[in-house]
C-alpha positions, 0 to 999 in steps of 0.5 A: 405720540402718547395721545392728548388724553395722557398729557391731560392726566399728567398735566399737573406735573409737566411744568418746571416745579409742580405747585400745591394749593391754590393752583388749577388741577389742569394746567393749560399749556402755551407753546412758542414755535417758529423758524430758527432765530425768530426770537422764541427763546427771548419771548419765552424768557420774557414771559417766564421772567427768568433766563431759562432758555439760552439766547444767541444770534446763532440759529438752532440754539434751542433743540429740546422742548423747554418747560416752565410753569409761569404766572401770567397775571395770576393765571398759572400756565405751562410755557413751552419753548421749542426748537426752530422749524426748518423746511424739510430738505433744506438741511441735511442734518438729521438733527433738524428732523428730530427738532421737528419731531419735538415740535410736533410732540409739543403741539400735541401737549399744548392748548394754544400756540404762539407762532413767532415770525422774524420781521427783520427778514422777509417770509421764506420757505421755513415760515411757510412750513411753520404755518402749514404745520400749525394749520394741520395741527388744529390748535388755536394760534396767535400769530406775532411778528417779532423784532418790530422795534420801531414804527418803520419796521411795521411795513416789512412785518406786514409782509407776513400777511402773505402767508394767509394769517388772519391777524398779526401782532407786532412786538419786540421780545427783546425790548418788551414792546407789544408783549403786554398786548400779546399777553392779553391775547394769550389769556383771552384765548386760553380755556376757562380757568378751573377751580383751584384744588384745596391742599389737605390740612389748611391749603398753605404751601410749606416753603423753605425751612429757615436753613440754607435753601436752594435758590428760587421758591420751593413748591410742594406737592399736595400730599407731602410737606417736602418739595418735589425733588429736583434732580440735575443729571450732570456729566461730561459730553456724551456720558449718556445723560439724555439717554438716562433721562429718557429712560427714566421718563419712558419717553424721547423727551431729550434729543439723543445723538452720538455726537457730543453737545446735543443738549445745550439748555438745561431741560426740566421734565417731571416724571412719576416714579414708583418712589413718587414724583421727581423733576429731572433736569438734563444738562449740557455736557461740561468740558474743561474751560481750555477746550471750550472755544465755542460761545454757545458751548460756554453758554450751555455750560453756564446753563448747566451750572444754573441747573446745579443752583436750583436742584436738590440732588445732583447725579454725576453720570460718568462714562464707565468705559472711558476714563471715569473719575478724571479731573473733569469728573472731579471738577463737576462733582466739586461744583455740586458739592460746593453748592451744598447739593446732595450727591450721587455718582452713577457709572454708566455703560455698565454693559461695557464694564464686563466682569465683577473684578473690573467693576470692583476695580473701577469702584475703588478707583472712583472712591479714591478720585471722589474722596472729597465727597466720600458720602456720595453713593456710587452706583453702576447703571446702563442707561441704554438697557435700563440695568441698575436704573430702578436702584438709582431711582430708589437711591435718589428718593432716599437721598432726597428724603435725607436731604429734607430730614429733621432730627428732633432737638431732644433726640439730637442732644441725646446723640450729642451726649452719647458722641461726647461720652465715646470721644470727647473733644481734644483740649484747646490750649490745655483747656477743655472744650465743652459741647453744651447743646445742639439744634438743627437749624435747616435742611437742604442741606441738613445744618446743625448748630452746636453751642459750646464754651470755646467754638474756636477750639473745636478741631477739624478732626472732631468736626469730621467725627461728629459729621460721620456719627450724624451720618451713621445715626440718621442715614444722611447718605449722599447729603453734605452736612453743615456744622456750625459752632457758636459760643453759648451765652449764659442764658443759653446754657442747658439747665 
C-alpha cells in the first residue's frame, strides 16, 4: 500500500490546496468512514464548510477518497471522505470491493478515524463489518451516531453500543446538532501540533494579484511566489480521465472501470512531478443534457463544473479512438474557456490511433473543431501505457507558468510601440485611434488595459492582432488573454 512512512513524507501536499507559511510541516489526517448512506459526505461538507462532496439519499454515491484541507478552530487538518463499506458477499458488484480497498488506503494515511453510524436504522452486517475493519486497522477511532435530530432518536442510536463501541456521540450532520462536541473530541484526539514552518523572506502568503482570479483563496508553496497549479481533467464519460490521473500519481487513487460513470465527485490529489508540485482534479464525465436522466449524474456534472471554477489549467481529455472533437468535446472546452481557464487538449488512446498520417488527420480535425480556442495546444497521449504523459506534464507546467506571468510596464509599452508601428489601428469614423499606454492589471488569466483616445473605435480584428502579438512575444501558449480598452484621462496620457 505504500506504507505509512511515505504518507508522512508527502503529507504536506495531500490536502486539496497546499498551504505556505504558518502551517505545520506535518498535516494530521482525519478519515470519515461508515456504511453506505450513513451521512459521511454530509459531515465531511459540514466540517469543510463547503459542498465538496456530493450528497444524495442513494447509497454508494461517494466512491473515491476525497481530500480537503480544512481549518478546525485554527488547526489545519486533512479531512478524508470515503465510500460506504458493505459486508463482503452482500453485493456482487466488484465496485464494492474496490471501494473497500480505497477505504483501507485511507486508513493507512490517517491519524484519526470518525466512524459514523446511521441512527435511523438498526445495526446491521455492514456496521459490524466497519467496526471489525477499524479494530484491525489499529487507528484511534471516535464513534458517532448520525441522524439523531431529536431526543426521541437517542434510544435507537444507543442500539449501536451492541457492537462493542466504548463511547457513542450523538449528532445530526444535516442540522449541525452535536457536531461541535464531535469537533472538540477530534481536536483532543489528534497528535500534538508541531511548530509552524517559516516562509523564507517574510512568511506572508502571496494570494491574488488584483486581476480576475479563480474562485477561492489562493495558497502558495513555501518556495514559490505563485500558487501550486490546480489541474482539472475533464472529458466525456470513459475518455480515460481516472486512468490518466492515476498514471500521473503513480497510484491507484481513482477508481478505474471500463463502465462509464465510475467517477462521480471531483477528486483532488496532490502530486510531485519533475516540473514541481501540482494538484490534480479528476472529474466526472459530462454528457449532453438530453442524455442525463439520472439525478446523480446531474449532480456529478455540477461537481465537474465546480472543479472548473477552482482550477487554473483545464486538460480536456478526448478519446482519440471514438469521434474526438464532437459537439460535446467542444462544449466542454467552451465551458473552461468561458471561465478564463488555461487550456490543453490531450488526445488519449494514442496506441489505437495507428500511423503518423492518421494522427495528422486527427490533429487537423481537432484544430478545426476547437478553432474558438486555437491557443490551446493539442497533445497525443496514452494514459494506459504512459506514452506522451511526460510531455503533457511539461506542457501543464509551462501553461501554468504563463497563466501567472507578468510583463513589466516598460517592456509592455515597448511592445505596444512596436506593434502599432508595424500595424496601426484602423480609422474609426474617419478619425485616428491612438493607443497611448498599456499596463498588465492581472493574471490568471493575463489581463491588459490599453489607454486610448477612442476605446469604442478599436476594431475586434485589431484586438485579435494585439492578442496574437502578445501571445507570440511573451509565450502565452494555452492561456486566454483579456484585453480592455479605456479612454485615457488627461493626467494619464504619457508624457
